C-alpha positions in Angstrom: 102.6 119.1 96.0 102.6 121.7 98.9 99.3 122.6 100.4 99.6 126.2 99.2 99.7 125.4 95.5 96.5 125.8 93.5 95.5 122.6 91.7 93.8 122.8 88.2 90.5 121.8 89.8 90.8 124.7 92.1 91.3 127.1 89.2 88.2 125.7 87.5 86.2 126.3 90.6 87.5 129.9 90.9 86.6 130.6 87.2 83.2 129.2 87.8 82.7 131.5 90.8 83.3 134.5 88.6 79.6 134.2 87.7 77.3 136.2 89.9 74.7 133.5 89.6 75.0 129.9 88.6 75.2 129.5 84.8 71.9 128.7 83.1 73.0 125.3 81.9 73.5 124.3 85.5 70.2 125.7 86.6 68.5 123.9 83.7 70.2 120.7 84.7 69.1 121.0 88.3 65.5 121.7 87.2 65.5 118.7 84.8 67.0 116.4 87.4 64.4 117.4 90.0 61.6 116.9 87.5 62.9 113.5 86.3 63.5 112.3 89.9 60.0 113.4 90.9 58.2 112.0 87.8 60.0 108.6 88.0 59.2 108.2 91.7 62.9 108.2 92.4 63.6 105.4 90.0 65.7 107.7 87.7 68.2 110.2 89.0 69.4 108.5 92.1 73.0 108.6 90.9 75.7 106.1 90.2 79.0 105.1 91.8 80.2 106.6 95.0 77.9 109.7 94.7 74.2 109.2 95.2 71.3 111.7 95.1 68.3 112.1 97.3 65.3 114.5 97.0 64.1 116.3 100.0 61.1 118.5 100.4 61.1 121.4 102.8 58.8 124.5 103.2 60.0 127.8 101.8 60.9 130.1 104.7 58.9 133.0 103.3 56.2 131.4 101.1 55.6 128.2 103.1 55.3 126.4 99.7 56.9 123.0 99.3 60.5 123.2 97.8 62.0 120.0 96.3 65.8 119.7 96.2 67.8 116.9 94.5 71.3 116.8 96.1 74.2 114.5 96.6 74.1 112.7 100.0 76.5 110.8 102.1 76.0 108.0 104.6 78.7 108.2 107.2 78.7 106.3 110.5 75.0 105.6 110.1 74.2 109.3 109.6 72.5 110.6 106.4 74.0 114.0 105.5 74.1 116.6 102.8 76.6 119.5 102.2 75.6 123.1 101.7 78.5 124.0 99.4 76.3 125.7 96.8 79.0 124.8 94.2 81.5 126.9 96.1 79.3 130.1 96.0 80.1 132.7 98.7 76.4 132.5 99.7 74.6 129.6 101.5 72.1 127.7 99.3 68.5 128.9 99.7 67.5 125.4 100.8 69.8 125.8 103.8 68.0 128.9 104.9 64.7 127.1 104.4 65.9 124.2 106.6 67.0 126.6 109.3 63.5 128.0 109.4 61.7 124.7 108.8 63.7 121.6 109.7 60.9 119.1 109.1 61.5 117.5 105.8 60.4 114.6 103.6 63.4 112.7 102.2 63.2 110.4 99.2 66.0 108.0 98.3 65.0 106.0 95.3 61.4 104.9 95.9 61.7 105.1 99.8 60.1 108.2 101.4 60.6 109.2 105.0 59.7 112.1 107.3 62.8 113.4 108.9 64.3 116.3 110.9 67.3 118.3 109.6 69.9 119.6 111.9 73.3 121.2 111.3 76.4 119.5 112.6 78.5 121.8 114.7 81.9 121.8 116.4 83.9 118.5 116.5 81.0 116.6 114.9 81.0 118.9 111.9 84.7 118.8 111.5 84.8 115.0 111.7 82.0 114.6 109.2 83.4 117.3 106.8 86.8 115.5 106.8 85.0 112.2 106.0 83.1 113.8 103.1 86.3 115.4 101.7 88.0 112.0 101.8 85.1 110.6 99.6 84.7 113.6 97.3 87.8 115.9 96.9 85.9 118.7 95.2 84.5 119.8 98.5 88.0 120.5 99.7 88.4 123.0 96.8 85.2 124.8 97.8 86.4 125.0 101.4 89.6 126.7 100.3 88.1 129.4 98.1 85.1 130.7 100.1 85.1 132.4 103.5 81.8 131.0 104.9 81.8 127.7 106.7 80.1 125.1 104.5 77.1 123.6 106.4 77.0 119.9 107.0 73.3 118.9 107.5 72.2 115.7 109.1 68.8 114.2 108.4 67.5 112.2 111.4 64.5 110.0 111.7 61.5 111.6 113.5 61.0 109.5 116.6 
């Protein structure tokens, strides 16, 4: 298949993006997932198989209030990272804007909780990590093809 052909998964992503906001069932799932992860102390909702979830807490950039996000994470070359794809939305996720303003986070993976600093990978580091993520989860390649913004690759680092 040539690189210019649209795959069925790309078409599904394009149809999904016709919504101005994320469809309510997805929003409800995210809220329920966050609630379950929080209430179970990370014992439920961590994910299965190759895709795992973590929960991080950051401060809202305007309100300063704690904001909990449950998101897929990757461990690549000893780096803990998340991807700001926002399901292929043309806009960055709000959590990304919060991290830019307030990079200090609490990260919970399962029952383990750590204080960390978030930073955005740039340049060659970003390209390398992005390619590694795409090799693990092909859906990210679809997002990268249909939106104009560069999808952020965020690295969580130990405070030290």
